[in-house]
N, C-alpha and C positions, 0 to 999 in steps of 0.2 A: 968422605967428610960429612956427607948428608946423613949417613947411617949413624955416625958418632953423635951428631946433633940430636937425632931422634932418640937415641938411647939415653942421652943426658937429660932430655926433657922428661922421659918416662921415669927415670930415677928420681927426679925432683918431685914429680907428682906423688910417687909412692912415699917419699919422706913426709910430704904435707899430710897425706892421709894417716900415716902412722902417728904424727904429732897430734892430729885431731882426735884419734882414738884414745891416745894417752890422756888428753885433756878431759874427755868424757869419763874415763875411769876415775881420774882424780875427783871430778865433781860428784860422781856416784858415791865414792868412799866418804867424801865430806858430808853428803846428805845422810848416809847411814850413821856416821858418828853423831850427827846432830839429833837424829831420831833416838839413838840409844841414850844420849844425855837427857832428852826430854822425858823418855819413859822412866829413867832412873829418878828424875825429879818428881814425876807423878806418883811413883811408888812410895816415895817418902811422905808426900803431903796428902794424898786422897785416901779415904777409907776404902774398904773392900768392895762395897756395893757400887760406889761411883766408879771404882777402878774397872769392874767388869763391864759396866756400861760404856766406859771410855774405850776399852779394848774392842768392843763390838762396833763402835762407831769408826774406829781406825781401820778395822778389817773391811767394813763396807766401803770406806773411801779407797782402800787399796783395790778392791774388786770393781770399783767404778760404779757402785750402787749409791743411790741417794738415801739419806737418812729418812726415817718415817716422818710423815707430815705432822707438824705440831697442831694442837687444837686451835681452831679459829677463834680469835678473840671477838667478842660482840662489837658491832659497829656502834660508835658513839652517836647519840642523837644530835642532830644539828641544832645549834644554838639559835635562839630567836623564835619569833612567833610563826606558826604554820600559815600556809597560804590561805586566802579567804575561801577559795573553792573547796579545799579539803575540809576546812572547818564547817562549812555549810552542809556538805555531804554527811559528815559525821553527826551533826546535830539532827539532820533529817532521819538518818538511820536510827538514832537513839529514840526519837519521838515515835517512829513506827513500831519499834520494839516495845516501847512502853504502852502504846495503844493496844497492840496485840495481846500483851500480857494482861492488861486491864480487862479486855473482852473475855479472855479465857477465865480469869478469876471471877468475873461477873456471872458467866454461865455456870461455873462450878458451884458458886455460892447461892445464887438466886433461883435456880431451876426448881429445886425441891425444898426451898426454905432451909438451906444448910444441910440437908440430908445427902449422904453419898448415894451413888448408884447401887452399891451393894446393899445398903440399908433399904432402899426402895424395892429392890428385887426380892428381899426377904418377906415383903408384905404380899398378901393374897387379896383377890377380889371376890367377895361373896356373891353367890347366885341370887337373882331376883326371880323366884319361881314358886308357883303353887300348883295344886292339882287342877286338872281339867281346864287349862288355859286354851284360849283360841289360837294364839300364835306364840311360839317360843323361838326367840332370836338366838342363833348359835354362832359364836365367834371361835377363833382359833385358840387364843390365850390372852391374858391381860397384858397390856403394855405398861411401860413405866408410869405414864401419866394417869392411866386408869387405876393402877394400884395405889399411887400416891393420893389421888382424889377420893378413891373409894367408890367411884361411880362408873357406869358403863358409857363408853363413847364420849369422853370429855374433851377430846381434841377439837378446837374450834374449826379446823379445816375438814373434819369428818362430815360426810353428807347424810348421816343416818337420820338425825332429828329433823332436818329440813325435808327430806324425802317422806318421812313419816307424816308430816303435816300437809305437804302438797298432794299426797295421794288420798287424803281424807281419812287415814287411820286414826288421826287425832283431830280434835275440833279446833285446836289452837296450837301455835308454835311453842313447843316445849324445848327443854335442854336437859343436860345430863343430871341436873339436880332433881328432876322429876321422875327418874327411873324407878324408884321404889313405889311410886304411886300408880304406875301403869298396870300392874296386875289387877288391882281392884277397880280401876276406872275404865280401862280399855281391854282388859284380859290379855295383856301382852307381857311376856317375861323375858329374862336374859340368862344365858349361861355360856360356858366356854368348853371346848373339847379338852384342853389341857389347863390345869389350875396354876401351873408355875408361871411366874412373871418373868418376862425377858424383854430386852430392848426391841427385839423383832422376832417374827415367826421363824426366821432362818436360824435362830439360836437354839431351836428345839431339835432334838434327835428324833430319828424315825421310830425308835422304840417308844419314846414318850408319846408320840402321836398315836401309835397303834394302841397303846394302853389307854390313852384318852378316849379313843373311839369306843372301846369296850365299856368304859365307865359312862360314856354318854348314852350308850344303848341301855344300860341299867337305869339311868336317870329318866330316859324317855318312857321306858316300860313302867316305871314307878309313878310318874306324874301324869302320863297320858295326855299330852296336849293334842289339840285338833290338827295343828300344822306345825311341823318342825322346819323353820326357815333357816337355811344355811347361808350365812353372810360371807360368801366367797366360794369360788369354784374349787380351789385347792382343798378346802375342808371336806367338801362332799366327795371328792375323788378318793381321798384316803378312807373316809367312812364307808363308802360304797364297796371298796376293795376289801376292807377288814370285816365288815358285817355281812354283806350280801355275797361276798366272794366273786364279785364281778369287776373287771377292770374296764372302767368307762373310757372308751376311745374318743367319742365325740359327744360331749355333754352340751345340752341346750338349756338355757335358763327357763325357769318356770316349773310347772308341776312335773315331778319325776315318777317313773313307773313303779317304783318299789315302795312298799309300806313297812313301817317298823313292826317286827315280829311280835305277835300276841297283843297287838293294839290296832286301833283304827287310825293311827297317826300317819299322815301322808307327808312326804318330803317335798319341799319347795326350794329351788335354787335361785339365789339372787346374786348379782355382781357385788363385789366388795364395796362397802361404803367408804373405804379409805380414798383420800384424794390422789393417792399414788397408783390407783387402778388405771393401767394403760389403756384398756379397751373402752372404758367409760370414765373419762377424767372429770366430767362435770356432773353436777347434781341433776340437771334437767335430763341428762342421758339415762339416769337410773330410776327416775320417778315412774316410768312405764311399768317396771317390774313390781314396784310397790302397789301400783293400782291393780295389777293382776293378782297380787297377793290378797288385797282387800276383796276383790270379786270372788276369789276362791273361797275365802272365809264366809262371805255372805251366801254363796251357793251351797256350801256344806251345812250351814246352819238353817237353810230354808228361807233366808231373807230375800226380799226383792232387791235385785241389783239396780242401784240408782246410778244413772249416768247423766252427767251434765250436758254431754254432747251426744245427740242421737243421730245415727246414720239413716237417711231416707232416700227413696227413689226420687230423682229429679228429672223433669222433662220441661221443654220449652215450646210454647205455642205462639207463633208469630202473630196470628190473627187476634188472639186474646190480648197479646201485648199491645197491639195497635189500639184496640178498643179501650184498654186501660189508660193508654196515653192520651186518647181523646177525652176521656172522662176526667182525667187529672189535669188537662190543659197543657200537656207537654208537647212542644213543637217537634215536628218530625225532622230528622236530620237531612240536610240537603245532600244530593248525590254529587260526588266529586268525580268528574269525568277523567281527570288525570290519573286518579287512583285506579279506575277501571281499566284505562289503557295500559297501565303498567302490568296488569295481570293478563293482557292479551285479549280482553273483551272489549268490543266496540258496540255500544248500545246507541240508542237514538240521540242521546245527549251529545255523545262524542261526534256523531255524524253532523248534528246541527252546528257544533262548534267548528268542524272542518269546513262546512259550507260557508259560514260567515267569514272565515279567514280567506277563503278563495275569492269571495265577492269583493273583499277589501283590496286584494291584490289586483283584481281585474279593473276596479275603479281607478286605482293609482296608475295602472298601465295605460288606461285610456287617456288620462290627463297628460301623462308624459308624452304619449304619442301625438296628441294635438299640439303640444308645445313644440315638438320637433318639426311637425308639418308647418306650423306658422313661421318658424324661424329658419326653415330650410333655405329660403331664397336669400334672406339677409345674411345668414351665417353668424350673426351676433345680435345682441339686444340693443336697446336704444343708447346705452352708454358705451357701446363698442366692446363689450366683454363676451366671452364665450358662453354659450347657453349650457352645454353639456356639463362643464365643471360645477355650475350653479345647481343643476338638477341632481347630480350624483354626490355633491358635497365634497369634491376633491380639491377644488381651488375656488376660494371665495373672492380673490382679487386678482384676476387674470385680465390683462389689457391686450392680450394677443388675440386677434380675431381668428375664427375657425374657418378653414378652407371649405367652401360649399361642397366640394367633391367628397372630402372626408366626412362631412356632416351627413351627406346622402348615404354613405356606406354604413355609418353607425345607425342611422335611422332604419335601414333595411334589416340590420342584425336585430335591432330591438323589436321590429315588427314580427320577425320570425319567432322570437322568444314569446311574444304576446300570443301568437297563434298556437304555440306549443302549450302554453298554460290553458288556453281554451279547450284544447283537445284532451288534456289530462283531466280537466273538470268534467268533461263529457263522458269519458270512459270510467274513471274511478276517482271519486273525490277524496278518498282516504289516503291516496298516494301523497297528497300535499303535506300531510302531517310528518312524513319522513323526510321532506326536502328541507 
């Protein structure tokens, strides 16, 4: 019976499974029929291009793929007024941009009175030179401001004209407007190694500088100045290598050992007068070399070298100084014993001071000793207060009388201290200064 029941249950389960499978097949067939009907409708109504796109989408859906993402639509701006902080930041940024643009426009327009940099670079700076000058100042090449102004060293930050006056090469303070008058009045001229105008010397090529060195040699041999003063170490390094064939390793400012060939012209090296000179950034640091240039010129021309400051031998005689002080009524300075003691010296003044201090201590000790001896029997004063606190200043209002035994002990200790002081004064009075 049990087996029959189990078999019956198994058969019932199989029937349920079969019915479920049949239902799934019917549903699948129904879905296929609906798809065919939908495709037939699409074929009738859609054109060929949209039909291909539709079929591709259907295939992707069947394969489980997602369709390509559509283009993102731009987000709509929020309606209403922006927040106050955003508006303030935007206004500040706009103001900064406007100010920066105005600065750039001002620099571009007003630096060369409307001329562009290319137009200024096309200009050249003529030399200020004649025959047999005393000093010929040699620069590397004209800058933009020099070419625009048409004068040498017009930059207000350049130290050339200031050093020229402070050294005594000119009698008064001059500026770039006086450069054409210097050859006639002070026998000083100007030239450059390279004629081309650039914003800076770094814009020059090595080939230009070498060619400029050879042109400078021809110029020096033609005009024959007494001194060729190179305004900057870099200029002379290139000139020395190109003309003399010597690579200068350690150049020193001042008179150089080489002369210009076929002339008596000597070379003098000065630091650059530009304010960007790192080694000598201030004008007062460069005046010394201009003074040496003036001395070299005077010496080569046979003129007396005039110096405002003369170095002399200096000696001091104490006895003569004292006599001069008495004659002029100057009081002699008092000796400070503390100053002498600091240096480890003990003169008579310090010993007298030590003796006076010791005598004062002995006198005070004697007075205190007499007071102790007088009050030893009583143990207190007339008002019944202790004597010792009054003497040593420890208790001003003590009504407790002192025991005579204790007073006797203290008096003995004080007497020993008094004897010790007397012995110290007898053996070495200077020891008291260290107590």
